[in-house]
C-alpha positions in Angstrom: -66.5 22.6 56.9 -64.5 19.7 55.7 -61.8 19.9 53.1 -63.8 17.7 50.4 -66.8 20.3 51.1 -64.6 23.2 50.3 -63.4 21.6 47.2 -67.1 20.8 45.9 -67.9 24.2 46.6 -65.1 25.8 44.6 -65.4 22.8 41.8 -69.1 23.9 41.7 -68.3 27.5 41.2 -65.9 26.8 38.5 -68.2 24.5 36.7 -71.2 27.1 36.8 -68.8 29.6 35.3 -67.6 27.1 32.6 -71.4 26.3 31.6 -72.2 30.0 31.6 -69.3 30.7 29.2 -70.1 27.8 27.0 -73.8 29.2 26.7 -72.4 32.6 25.9 -70.1 31.2 23.3 -73.0 29.1 21.7 -75.1 32.4 21.6 -72.3 34.3 19.8 -71.8 31.4 17.4 -75.4 31.5 16.4 -74.8 35.2 15.0 -71.3 34.5 13.2 -71.5 33.9 9.7 -68.7 31.9 8.2 -68.8 33.7 4.5 -69.9 37.2 4.3 -70.8 38.2 0.8 -70.1 42.0 0.4 -71.4 43.8 -2.6 -72.3 47.2 -3.4 -75.8 46.9 -1.9 -74.6 45.1 1.4 -74.8 47.7 4.2 -71.5 48.3 6.0 -73.4 47.7 9.3 -73.5 43.9 8.5 -70.0 43.9 8.2 -69.3 45.7 11.3 -71.7 43.5 13.0 -69.9 40.3 12.1 -66.4 41.8 13.0 -68.0 42.5 16.5 -69.0 39.0 17.0 -65.7 37.6 15.8 -64.0 39.9 18.2 -66.2 38.9 21.3 -65.5 35.2 20.2 -61.8 35.9 19.9 -61.8 37.3 23.3 -63.8 34.6 25.1 -62.0 31.7 23.5 -58.8 31.8 25.8 -61.0 32.3 28.8 -63.1 29.4 27.9 -60.0 27.0 27.5 -58.6 28.0 30.8 -61.8 27.7 32.7 -62.5 24.4 30.8 -59.0 23.2 31.7 -59.4 24.2 35.4 -62.7 22.6 35.7 -61.5 19.1 34.3 -58.2 19.1 36.4 -60.3 20.1 39.5 -62.6 17.1 38.5 -59.7 14.9 38.6 -58.4 16.2 41.8 -61.7 16.0 43.7 -62.2 12.4 42.4 -58.7 11.5 43.6 -59.1 13.2 47.0 -62.3 11.4 47.5 -60.9 8.1 46.6 -57.9 8.6 48.7 -60.3 9.9 51.7 -62.6 6.8 51.2 -59.7 4.2 51.4 -58.2 5.6 54.4 -61.3 5.7 56.2 -61.6 1.8 56.1 
């Protein structure tokens, strides 16, 4: 297997993980409320459910940033390596 094929495989894996994290993050944001109006009739389970969603989003946010940055850097490195390899074959 060539170096370029190995790099494409690793990049593909990172890209799939990044897309999966984006889908999960999008799913979580559907269930988050920006404002939660509490009064005497609001059950505490609504507040606890929203806190759980916010906690999961805060946990996934740094992972999403790291994997996104890694995917971007790998895309640039892969393109640069491909161009370098293409110019040296001529």
